[in-house]
All heavy atoms as TSV, in Angstrom:
chain	resi	resn	atom	element	x	y	z
A	1	MET	N	N	-11.512	-22.923	12.772
A	1	MET	CA	C	-10.338	-22.134	12.284
A	1	MET	C	C	-10.384	-22.134	10.754
A	1	MET	O	O	-10.644	-23.101	10.127
A	1	MET	CB	C	-9.069	-22.764	12.796
A	1	MET	CG	C	-7.831	-21.991	12.345
A	1	MET	SD	S	-6.330	-22.499	13.114
A	1	MET	CE	C	-6.338	-21.477	14.536
A	2	ALA	N	N	-10.060	-21.002	10.161
A	2	ALA	CA	C	-10.069	-20.845	8.685
A	2	ALA	C	C	-8.953	-21.680	8.074
A	2	ALA	O	O	-7.877	-21.850	8.612
A	2	ALA	CB	C	-9.921	-19.390	8.308
A	3	ASP	N	N	-9.222	-22.147	6.869
A	3	ASP	CA	C	-8.246	-22.893	6.088
A	3	ASP	C	C	-7.227	-21.927	5.522
A	3	ASP	O	O	-7.518	-21.144	4.618
A	3	ASP	CB	C	-8.937	-23.688	5.011
A	3	ASP	CG	C	-7.964	-24.465	4.149
A	3	ASP	OD1	O	-6.765	-24.567	4.466
A	3	ASP	OD2	O	-8.393	-24.976	3.088
A	4	GLN	N	N	-6.009	-21.947	6.001
A	4	GLN	CA	C	-4.928	-21.032	5.538
A	4	GLN	C	C	-4.274	-21.492	4.266
A	4	GLN	O	O	-3.539	-20.727	3.649
A	4	GLN	CB	C	-3.893	-20.872	6.654
A	4	GLN	CG	C	-4.437	-20.246	7.920
A	4	GLN	CD	C	-4.981	-18.846	7.714
A	4	GLN	OE1	O	-4.365	-18.067	6.989
A	4	GLN	NE2	N	-6.088	-18.535	8.319
A	5	SER	N	N	-4.550	-22.725	3.830
A	5	SER	CA	C	-3.880	-23.220	2.611
A	5	SER	C	C	-4.289	-22.466	1.356
A	5	SER	O	O	-3.585	-22.462	0.411
A	5	SER	CB	C	-4.165	-24.718	2.445
A	5	SER	OG	O	-5.566	-24.937	2.218
A	6	ALA	N	N	-5.461	-21.829	1.403
A	6	ALA	CA	C	-5.920	-21.081	0.221
A	6	ALA	C	C	-5.165	-19.753	0.072
A	6	ALA	O	O	-5.204	-19.131	-0.969
A	6	ALA	CB	C	-7.381	-20.810	0.343
A	7	HIS	N	N	-4.471	-19.316	1.098
A	7	HIS	CA	C	-3.772	-18.026	1.103
A	7	HIS	C	C	-2.303	-18.227	1.558
A	7	HIS	O	O	-2.001	-17.934	2.698
A	7	HIS	CB	C	-4.483	-17.034	2.014
A	7	HIS	CG	C	-5.865	-16.814	1.627
A	7	HIS	ND1	N	-6.245	-16.111	0.480
A	7	HIS	CD2	C	-7.077	-17.181	2.206
A	7	HIS	CE1	C	-7.567	-16.095	0.426
A	7	HIS	NE2	N	-8.066	-16.749	1.449
A	8	PRO	N	N	-1.488	-18.722	0.693
A	8	PRO	CA	C	-0.085	-18.929	1.064
A	8	PRO	C	C	0.525	-17.592	1.571
A	8	PRO	O	O	0.174	-16.543	1.085
A	8	PRO	CB	C	0.620	-19.415	-0.195
A	8	PRO	CG	C	-0.366	-19.380	-1.260
A	8	PRO	CD	C	-1.719	-19.032	-0.685
A	9	ARG	N	N	1.412	-17.715	2.452
A	9	ARG	CA	C	2.059	-16.536	3.112
A	9	ARG	C	C	2.574	-15.503	2.120
A	9	ARG	O	O	2.461	-14.336	2.322
A	9	ARG	CB	C	3.160	-16.984	4.043
A	9	ARG	CG	C	3.741	-15.889	4.876
A	9	ARG	CD	C	4.614	-16.513	5.981
A	9	ARG	NE	N	5.137	-15.503	6.856
A	9	ARG	CZ	C	4.449	-14.983	7.898
A	9	ARG	NH1	N	3.229	-15.350	8.117
A	9	ARG	NH2	N	4.985	-14.075	8.650
A	10	GLY	N	N	3.163	-15.957	1.010
A	10	GLY	CA	C	3.748	-15.039	0.034
A	10	GLY	C	C	2.804	-14.471	-0.986
A	10	GLY	O	O	3.193	-13.709	-1.857
A	11	GLN	N	N	1.528	-14.805	-0.907
A	11	GLN	CA	C	0.589	-14.413	-1.961
A	11	GLN	C	C	0.494	-12.867	-2.120
A	11	GLN	O	O	0.346	-12.376	-3.232
A	11	GLN	CB	C	-0.804	-14.926	-1.654
A	11	GLN	CG	C	-1.839	-14.572	-2.685
A	11	GLN	CD	C	-3.205	-15.188	-2.358
A	11	GLN	OE1	O	-3.346	-15.875	-1.389
A	11	GLN	NE2	N	-4.171	-14.929	-3.194
A	12	TYR	N	N	0.621	-12.145	-1.064
A	12	TYR	CA	C	0.482	-10.681	-1.130
A	12	TYR	C	C	1.790	-9.963	-1.097
A	12	TYR	O	O	1.836	-8.757	-0.839
A	12	TYR	CB	C	-0.468	-10.225	-0.027
A	12	TYR	CG	C	-1.811	-10.853	-0.105
A	12	TYR	CD1	C	-2.222	-11.799	0.854
A	12	TYR	CD2	C	-2.660	-10.550	-1.117
A	12	TYR	CE1	C	-3.452	-12.427	0.751
A	12	TYR	CE2	C	-3.945	-11.168	-1.256
A	12	TYR	CZ	C	-4.299	-12.086	-0.284
A	12	TYR	OH	O	-5.534	-12.692	-0.356
A	13	GLY	N	N	2.925	-10.690	-1.347
A	13	GLY	CA	C	4.235	-10.078	-1.215
A	13	GLY	C	C	4.427	-8.859	-2.067
A	13	GLY	O	O	4.886	-7.826	-1.603
A	14	ASP	N	N	4.074	-8.880	-3.369
A	14	ASP	CA	C	4.283	-7.726	-4.240
A	14	ASP	C	C	3.418	-6.563	-3.792
A	14	ASP	O	O	3.855	-5.413	-3.781
A	14	ASP	CB	C	3.929	-8.068	-5.689
A	14	ASP	CG	C	4.990	-8.987	-6.305
A	14	ASP	OD1	O	6.135	-9.021	-5.790
A	14	ASP	OD2	O	4.653	-9.651	-7.320
A	15	ARG	N	N	2.211	-6.851	-3.437
A	15	ARG	CA	C	1.290	-5.782	-2.968
A	15	ARG	C	C	1.825	-5.174	-1.672
A	15	ARG	O	O	1.765	-3.938	-1.486
A	15	ARG	CB	C	-0.100	-6.309	-2.766
A	15	ARG	CG	C	-1.096	-5.222	-2.428
A	15	ARG	CD	C	-2.512	-5.641	-2.538
A	15	ARG	NE	N	-2.779	-6.717	-1.593
A	15	ARG	CZ	C	-3.743	-7.586	-1.721
A	15	ARG	NH1	N	-4.550	-7.470	-2.745
A	15	ARG	NH2	N	-3.941	-8.520	-0.823
A	16	ASN	N	N	2.341	-5.996	-0.787
A	16	ASN	CA	C	2.887	-5.443	0.469
A	16	ASN	C	C	4.135	-4.610	0.198
A	16	ASN	O	O	4.317	-3.581	0.842
A	16	ASN	CB	C	3.248	-6.574	1.446
A	16	ASN	CG	C	2.018	-7.229	2.007
A	16	ASN	OD1	O	0.937	-6.644	2.027
A	16	ASN	ND2	N	2.154	-8.446	2.478
A	17	ARG	N	N	4.964	-5.015	-0.753
A	17	ARG	CA	C	6.155	-4.183	-1.100
A	17	ARG	C	C	5.737	-2.870	-1.680
A	17	ARG	O	O	6.299	-1.823	-1.401
A	17	ARG	CB	C	7.064	-4.950	-2.049
A	17	ARG	CG	C	7.948	-5.971	-1.351
A	17	ARG	CD	C	8.962	-6.557	-2.330
A	17	ARG	NE	N	8.375	-7.543	-3.247
A	17	ARG	CZ	C	8.090	-8.811	-2.916
A	17	ARG	NH1	N	8.330	-9.237	-1.749
A	17	ARG	NH2	N	7.541	-9.597	-3.835
A	18	THR	N	N	4.681	-2.894	-2.538
A	18	THR	CA	C	4.198	-1.644	-3.124
A	18	THR	C	C	3.625	-0.714	-2.041
A	18	THR	O	O	3.881	0.495	-2.010
A	18	THR	CB	C	3.115	-1.927	-4.176
A	18	THR	OG1	O	3.654	-2.738	-5.179
A	18	THR	CG2	C	2.536	-0.671	-4.781
A	19	SER	N	N	2.870	-1.296	-1.099
A	19	SER	CA	C	2.293	-0.531	-0.010
A	19	SER	C	C	3.378	0.080	0.836
A	19	SER	O	O	3.328	1.244	1.209
A	19	SER	CB	C	1.379	-1.397	0.838
A	19	SER	OG	O	0.855	-0.650	1.879
A	20	PHE	N	N	4.395	-0.724	1.159
A	20	PHE	CA	C	5.525	-0.214	1.996
A	20	PHE	C	C	6.223	0.916	1.260
A	20	PHE	O	O	6.544	1.920	1.923
A	20	PHE	CB	C	6.514	-1.355	2.256
A	20	PHE	CG	C	7.706	-0.884	3.064
A	20	PHE	CD1	C	7.612	-0.695	4.445
A	20	PHE	CD2	C	8.877	-0.570	2.454
A	20	PHE	CE1	C	8.647	-0.249	5.184
A	20	PHE	CE2	C	9.983	-0.118	3.189
A	20	PHE	CZ	C	9.870	0.025	4.539
A	21	ALA	N	N	6.453	0.781	-0.034
A	21	ALA	CA	C	7.122	1.862	-0.772
A	21	ALA	C	C	6.292	3.136	-0.721
A	21	ALA	O	O	6.842	4.236	-0.640
A	21	ALA	CB	C	7.327	1.413	-2.223
A	22	GLY	N	N	4.986	3.010	-0.777
A	22	GLY	CA	C	4.111	4.202	-0.673
A	22	GLY	C	C	4.224	4.857	0.653
A	22	GLY	O	O	4.345	6.102	0.754
A	23	HIS	N	N	4.214	4.048	1.722
A	23	HIS	CA	C	4.374	4.589	3.058
A	23	HIS	C	C	5.754	5.243	3.219
A	23	HIS	O	O	5.882	6.321	3.813
A	23	HIS	CB	C	4.216	3.486	4.104
A	23	HIS	CG	C	2.825	3.008	4.300
A	23	HIS	ND1	N	2.462	1.754	4.021
A	23	HIS	CD2	C	1.702	3.679	4.729
A	23	HIS	CE1	C	1.155	1.603	4.271
A	23	HIS	NE2	N	0.682	2.747	4.662
A	24	GLN	N	N	6.776	4.576	2.674
A	24	GLN	CA	C	8.128	5.100	2.800
A	24	GLN	C	C	8.246	6.453	2.079
A	24	GLN	O	O	8.903	7.369	2.573
A	24	GLN	CB	C	9.128	4.100	2.239
A	24	GLN	CG	C	10.546	4.499	2.445
A	24	GLN	CD	C	11.495	3.398	2.008
A	24	GLN	OE1	O	11.134	2.491	1.292
A	24	GLN	NE2	N	12.744	3.485	2.497
A	25	ALA	N	N	7.639	6.600	0.912
A	25	ALA	CA	C	7.707	7.832	0.184
A	25	ALA	C	C	7.060	8.994	0.998
A	25	ALA	O	O	7.588	10.127	1.023
A	25	ALA	CB	C	7.016	7.724	-1.191
A	26	VAL	N	N	5.972	8.701	1.606
A	26	VAL	CA	C	5.260	9.736	2.452
A	26	VAL	C	C	6.168	10.073	3.615
A	26	VAL	O	O	6.436	11.268	3.874
A	26	VAL	CB	C	3.934	9.229	2.927
A	26	VAL	CG1	C	3.306	10.215	3.947
A	26	VAL	CG2	C	2.960	8.971	1.788
A	27	PHE	N	N	6.714	9.062	4.303
A	27	PHE	CA	C	7.560	9.294	5.464
A	27	PHE	C	C	8.775	10.104	5.108
A	27	PHE	O	O	9.128	11.107	5.796
A	27	PHE	CB	C	7.972	7.980	6.095
A	27	PHE	CG	C	8.956	8.153	7.215
A	27	PHE	CD1	C	8.529	8.501	8.473
A	27	PHE	CD2	C	10.307	7.900	6.996
A	27	PHE	CE1	C	9.407	8.668	9.512
A	27	PHE	CE2	C	11.205	8.081	8.007
A	27	PHE	CZ	C	10.768	8.442	9.295
A	28	GLU	N	N	9.434	9.755	3.986
A	28	GLU	CA	C	10.664	10.490	3.615
A	28	GLU	C	C	10.358	11.948	3.247
A	28	GLU	O	O	11.176	12.828	3.540
A	28	GLU	CB	C	11.334	9.774	2.463
A	28	GLU	CG	C	11.975	8.453	2.909
A	28	GLU	CD	C	12.542	7.619	1.762
A	28	GLU	OE1	O	12.417	8.027	0.575
A	28	GLU	OE2	O	13.117	6.560	2.053
A	29	ALA	N	N	9.215	12.167	2.620
A	29	ALA	CA	C	8.862	13.567	2.306
A	29	ALA	C	C	8.605	14.363	3.556
A	29	ALA	O	O	9.032	15.531	3.678
A	29	ALA	CB	C	7.669	13.581	1.374
A	30	ILE	N	N	7.969	13.751	4.549
A	30	ILE	CA	C	7.711	14.423	5.805
A	30	ILE	C	C	9.035	14.709	6.524
A	30	ILE	O	O	9.269	15.769	7.036
A	30	ILE	CB	C	6.751	13.604	6.697
A	30	ILE	CG1	C	5.370	13.605	6.050
A	30	ILE	CG2	C	6.748	14.154	8.125
A	30	ILE	CD1	C	4.388	12.633	6.714
A	31	GLU	N	N	9.908	13.688	6.501
A	31	GLU	CA	C	11.222	13.837	7.127
A	31	GLU	C	C	11.995	14.968	6.477
A	31	GLU	O	O	12.727	15.696	7.197
A	31	GLU	CB	C	11.965	12.512	6.969
A	31	GLU	CG	C	13.220	12.376	7.808
A	31	GLU	CD	C	13.767	10.992	7.765
A	31	GLU	OE1	O	13.955	10.450	6.623
A	31	GLU	OE2	O	14.062	10.469	8.822
A	32	ARG	N	N	11.869	15.167	5.171
A	32	ARG	CA	C	12.539	16.267	4.478
A	32	ARG	C	C	11.810	17.617	4.691
A	32	ARG	O	O	12.288	18.627	4.202
A	32	ARG	CB	C	12.591	16.005	2.968
A	32	ARG	CG	C	13.520	14.904	2.518
A	32	ARG	CD	C	13.708	14.897	1.007
A	32	ARG	NE	N	12.464	15.008	0.248
A	32	ARG	CZ	C	11.684	13.981	-0.164
A	32	ARG	NH1	N	12.059	12.771	0.132
A	32	ARG	NH2	N	10.609	14.217	-0.858
A	33	ARG	N	N	10.694	17.560	5.361
A	33	ARG	CA	C	9.849	18.735	5.595
A	33	ARG	C	C	9.374	19.345	4.280
A	33	ARG	O	O	9.409	20.556	4.078
A	33	ARG	CB	C	10.599	19.773	6.458
A	33	ARG	CG	C	10.925	19.175	7.816
A	33	ARG	CD	C	11.751	20.134	8.613
A	33	ARG	NE	N	12.209	19.492	9.828
A	33	ARG	CZ	C	11.838	19.850	11.079
A	33	ARG	NH1	N	11.019	20.844	11.275
A	33	ARG	NH2	N	12.310	19.190	12.112
A	34	ASP	N	N	8.943	18.445	3.385
A	34	ASP	CA	C	8.458	18.828	2.084
A	34	ASP	C	C	6.967	18.498	1.980
A	34	ASP	O	O	6.579	17.406	1.542
A	34	ASP	CB	C	9.247	18.076	1.030
A	34	ASP	CG	C	8.926	18.514	-0.394
A	34	ASP	OD1	O	7.874	19.149	-0.629
A	34	ASP	OD2	O	9.728	18.190	-1.322
A	35	PRO	N	N	6.110	19.447	2.380
A	35	PRO	CA	C	4.667	19.142	2.428
A	35	PRO	C	C	4.073	18.858	1.041
A	35	PRO	O	O	3.157	18.034	0.949
A	35	PRO	CB	C	4.046	20.373	3.050
A	35	PRO	CG	C	5.050	21.466	2.903
A	35	PRO	CD	C	6.418	20.788	2.841
A	36	GLU	N	N	4.564	19.463	0.010
A	36	GLU	CA	C	4.024	19.222	-1.343
A	36	GLU	C	C	4.345	17.783	-1.754
A	36	GLU	O	O	3.457	17.078	-2.279
A	36	GLU	CB	C	4.574	20.235	-2.349
A	36	GLU	CG	C	4.006	21.615	-2.126
A	36	GLU	CD	C	4.443	22.576	-3.201
A	36	GLU	OE1	O	4.781	22.146	-4.321
A	36	GLU	OE2	O	4.541	23.777	-2.900
A	37	ALA	N	N	5.561	17.360	-1.537
A	37	ALA	CA	C	5.954	15.990	-1.901
A	37	ALA	C	C	5.203	14.994	-1.041
A	37	ALA	O	O	4.794	13.922	-1.522
A	37	ALA	CB	C	7.445	15.779	-1.791
A	38	ALA	N	N	5.020	15.298	0.263
A	38	ALA	CA	C	4.286	14.363	1.143
A	38	ALA	C	C	2.843	14.252	0.700
A	38	ALA	O	O	2.310	13.125	0.634
A	38	ALA	CB	C	4.330	14.903	2.564
A	39	GLY	N	N	2.205	15.334	0.353
A	39	GLY	CA	C	0.851	15.282	-0.136
A	39	GLY	C	C	0.721	14.512	-1.432
A	39	GLY	O	O	-0.197	13.703	-1.615
A	40	GLN	N	N	1.659	14.758	-2.345
A	40	GLN	CA	C	1.660	14.019	-3.610
A	40	GLN	C	C	1.855	12.523	-3.379
A	40	GLN	O	O	1.183	11.683	-3.990
A	40	GLN	CB	C	2.754	14.595	-4.538
A	40	GLN	CG	C	2.773	13.933	-5.905
A	40	GLN	CD	C	3.859	14.549	-6.787
A	40	GLN	OE1	O	4.674	15.352	-6.379
A	40	GLN	NE2	N	3.849	14.160	-8.058
A	41	ALA	N	N	2.784	12.172	-2.537
A	41	ALA	CA	C	3.066	10.770	-2.238
A	41	ALA	C	C	1.879	10.105	-1.556
A	41	ALA	O	O	1.503	8.934	-1.889
A	41	ALA	CB	C	4.299	10.626	-1.359
A	42	LEU	N	N	1.232	10.808	-0.668
A	42	LEU	CA	C	0.041	10.269	0.008
A	42	LEU	C	C	-1.124	10.037	-0.942
A	42	LEU	O	O	-1.752	9.012	-0.953
A	42	LEU	CB	C	-0.373	11.161	1.177
A	42	LEU	CG	C	-1.536	10.668	1.994
A	42	LEU	CD1	C	-1.294	9.255	2.530
A	42	LEU	CD2	C	-1.844	11.619	3.110
A	43	ARG	N	N	-1.323	11.046	-1.836
A	43	ARG	CA	C	-2.382	10.885	-2.819
A	43	ARG	C	C	-2.136	9.702	-3.754
A	43	ARG	O	O	-3.049	8.919	-4.042
A	43	ARG	CB	C	-2.580	12.206	-3.597
A	43	ARG	CG	C	-3.310	13.298	-2.817
A	43	ARG	CD	C	-3.622	14.499	-3.700
A	43	ARG	NE	N	-2.409	15.179	-4.167
A	43	ARG	CZ	C	-1.717	16.058	-3.463
A	43	ARG	NH1	N	-2.101	16.375	-2.203
A	43	ARG	NH2	N	-0.679	16.648	-3.975
A	44	ALA	N	N	-0.865	9.545	-4.188
A	44	ALA	CA	C	-0.519	8.430	-5.058
A	44	ALA	C	C	-0.745	7.111	-4.340
A	44	ALA	O	O	-1.270	6.160	-4.899
A	44	ALA	CB	C	0.918	8.588	-5.538
A	45	HIS	N	N	-0.295	7.062	-3.105
A	45	HIS	CA	C	-0.487	5.820	-2.312
A	45	HIS	C	C	-1.940	5.478	-2.106
A	45	HIS	O	O	-2.314	4.312	-2.298
A	45	HIS	CB	C	0.217	6.010	-0.931
A	45	HIS	CG	C	0.017	4.881	0.006
A	45	HIS	ND1	N	0.468	3.611	-0.266
A	45	HIS	CD2	C	-0.628	4.799	1.192
A	45	HIS	CE1	C	0.112	2.828	0.753
A	45	HIS	NE2	N	-0.503	3.513	1.634
A	46	LEU	N	N	-2.744	6.468	-1.773
A	46	LEU	CA	C	-4.164	6.210	-1.567
A	46	LEU	C	C	-4.875	5.812	-2.856
A	46	LEU	O	O	-5.750	4.965	-2.904
A	46	LEU	CB	C	-4.867	7.418	-0.927
A	46	LEU	CG	C	-4.426	7.708	0.515
A	46	LEU	CD1	C	-5.054	8.994	0.990
A	46	LEU	CD2	C	-4.765	6.547	1.412
A	47	GLU	N	N	-4.521	6.461	-3.982
A	47	GLU	CA	C	-5.125	6.121	-5.252
A	47	GLU	C	C	-4.708	4.693	-5.645
A	47	GLU	O	O	-5.558	3.932	-6.182
A	47	GLU	CB	C	-4.659	7.107	-6.366
A	47	GLU	CG	C	-5.259	6.804	-7.697
A	47	GLU	CD	C	-6.819	6.793	-7.697
A	47	GLU	OE1	O	-7.442	7.592	-6.964
A	47	GLU	OE2	O	-7.377	5.934	-8.418
A	48	ASN	N	N	-3.475	4.298	-5.403
A	48	ASN	CA	C	-3.041	2.946	-5.684
A	48	ASN	C	C	-3.843	1.930	-4.869
A	48	ASN	O	O	-4.308	0.918	-5.370
A	48	ASN	CB	C	-1.531	2.802	-5.395
A	48	ASN	CG	C	-1.011	1.450	-5.775
A	48	ASN	OD1	O	-1.355	0.892	-6.797
A	48	ASN	ND2	N	-0.116	0.933	-4.933
A	49	ALA	N	N	-4.020	2.245	-3.571
A	49	ALA	CA	C	-4.795	1.344	-2.691
A	49	ALA	C	C	-6.247	1.241	-3.181
A	49	ALA	O	O	-6.817	0.160	-3.217
A	49	ALA	CB	C	-4.721	1.860	-1.267
A	50	ARG	N	N	-6.831	2.394	-3.503
A	50	ARG	CA	C	-8.225	2.393	-3.999
A	50	ARG	C	C	-8.352	1.603	-5.277
A	50	ARG	O	O	-9.269	0.815	-5.448
A	50	ARG	CB	C	-8.746	3.801	-4.200
A	50	ARG	CG	C	-10.153	3.810	-4.719
A	50	ARG	CD	C	-10.781	5.173	-4.990
A	50	ARG	NE	N	-9.822	6.221	-5.130
A	50	ARG	CZ	C	-10.105	7.494	-4.857
A	50	ARG	NH1	N	-11.304	7.839	-4.450
A	50	ARG	NH2	N	-9.179	8.420	-5.042
A	51	SER	N	N	-7.439	1.754	-6.184
A	51	SER	CA	C	-7.474	1.066	-7.463
A	51	SER	C	C	-7.398	-0.445	-7.252
A	51	SER	O	O	-8.133	-1.216	-7.821
A	51	SER	CB	C	-6.300	1.547	-8.354
A	51	SER	OG	O	-6.243	0.807	-9.524
A	52	LYS	N	N	-6.479	-0.871	-6.386
A	52	LYS	CA	C	-6.329	-2.306	-6.091
A	52	LYS	C	C	-7.568	-2.877	-5.425
A	52	LYS	O	O	-8.032	-3.956	-5.773
A	52	LYS	CB	C	-5.093	-2.564	-5.239
A	52	LYS	CG	C	-3.818	-2.416	-6.041
A	52	LYS	CD	C	-2.621	-2.715	-5.211
A	52	LYS	CE	C	-1.387	-2.554	-6.079
A	52	LYS	NZ	N	-0.190	-2.974	-5.409
A	53	PHE	N	N	-8.124	-2.104	-4.503
A	53	PHE	CA	C	-9.331	-2.591	-3.816
A	53	PHE	C	C	-10.500	-2.678	-4.787
A	53	PHE	O	O	-11.201	-3.678	-4.847
A	53	PHE	CB	C	-9.698	-1.657	-2.659
A	53	PHE	CG	C	-10.910	-2.114	-1.916
A	53	PHE	CD1	C	-10.809	-3.151	-1.018
A	53	PHE	CD2	C	-12.140	-1.542	-2.161
A	53	PHE	CE1	C	-11.940	-3.618	-0.338
A	53	PHE	CE2	C	-13.274	-2.000	-1.492
A	53	PHE	CZ	C	-13.140	-3.037	-0.572
A	54	ASN	N	N	-10.662	-1.649	-5.607
A	54	ASN	CA	C	-11.772	-1.624	-6.552
A	54	ASN	C	C	-11.668	-2.666	-7.658
A	54	ASN	O	O	-12.661	-3.075	-8.234
A	54	ASN	CB	C	-11.969	-0.235	-7.189
A	54	ASN	CG	C	-12.495	0.761	-6.147
A	54	ASN	OD1	O	-13.105	0.400	-5.164
A	54	ASN	ND2	N	-12.264	2.042	-6.437
A	55	SER	N	N	-10.447	-3.101	-7.957
A	55	SER	CA	C	-10.217	-4.103	-9.017
A	55	SER	C	C	-10.498	-5.489	-8.473
A	55	SER	O	O	-10.422	-6.460	-9.240
A	55	SER	CB	C	-8.795	-4.001	-9.542
A	55	SER	OG	O	-7.886	-4.499	-8.622
A	56	GLY	N	N	-10.769	-5.603	-7.208
A	56	GLY	CA	C	-11.040	-6.915	-6.603
A	56	GLY	C	C	-9.840	-7.582	-6.040
A	56	GLY	O	O	-9.946	-8.671	-5.483
A	57	SER	N	N	-8.688	-6.996	-6.148
A	57	SER	CA	C	-7.469	-7.615	-5.564
A	57	SER	C	C	-7.274	-7.151	-4.148
A	57	SER	O	O	-6.354	-7.656	-3.484
A	57	SER	CB	C	-6.235	-7.323	-6.415
A	57	SER	OG	O	-5.975	-5.952	-6.396
A	58	GLY	N	N	-8.044	-6.229	-3.660
A	58	GLY	CA	C	-7.883	-5.757	-2.315
A	58	GLY	C	C	-8.717	-6.570	-1.331
A	58	GLY	O	O	-9.718	-7.136	-1.688
A	59	ARG	N	N	-8.290	-6.587	-0.105
A	59	ARG	CA	C	-9.008	-7.307	0.947
A	59	ARG	C	C	-9.002	-6.413	2.191
A	59	ARG	O	O	-8.084	-5.704	2.468
A	59	ARG	CB	C	-8.328	-8.609	1.269
A	59	ARG	CG	C	-8.319	-9.588	0.117
A	59	ARG	CD	C	-7.541	-10.838	0.516
A	59	ARG	NE	N	-8.189	-11.510	1.632
A	59	ARG	CZ	C	-9.027	-12.561	1.493
A	59	ARG	NH1	N	-9.317	-13.003	0.272
A	59	ARG	NH2	N	-9.575	-13.112	2.517
A	60	LEU	N	N	-10.115	-6.455	2.918
A	60	LEU	CA	C	-10.178	-5.722	4.156
A	60	LEU	C	C	-9.719	-6.504	5.345
A	60	LEU	O	O	-9.587	-5.978	6.435
A	60	LEU	CB	C	-11.646	-5.251	4.379
A	60	LEU	CG	C	-12.127	-4.223	3.385
A	60	LEU	CD1	C	-13.612	-3.890	3.628
A	60	LEU	CD2	C	-11.294	-2.935	3.457
A	61	ASP	N	N	-9.567	-7.838	5.217
A	61	ASP	CA	C	-9.181	-8.665	6.369
A	61	ASP	C	C	-7.696	-8.869	6.479
A	61	ASP	O	O	-6.951	-8.568	5.633
A	61	ASP	CB	C	-9.896	-9.973	6.344
A	61	ASP	CG	C	-9.596	-10.798	5.102
A	61	ASP	OD1	O	-8.926	-10.304	4.161
A	61	ASP	OD2	O	-10.054	-11.966	5.064
């Protein structure tokens, strides 16, 4: 079993809040039936995710 002590539960809290906010922005734009805002929110969310992953702070697991 992997040693979980190296990754405390709260370590990714800010990143998870940012990710949630990105998903929420996309969802709310879709709910408003605003395809331009949904596309813009999705692009911003994906760029943020790519940036974090490429900077080495992202994880696939």
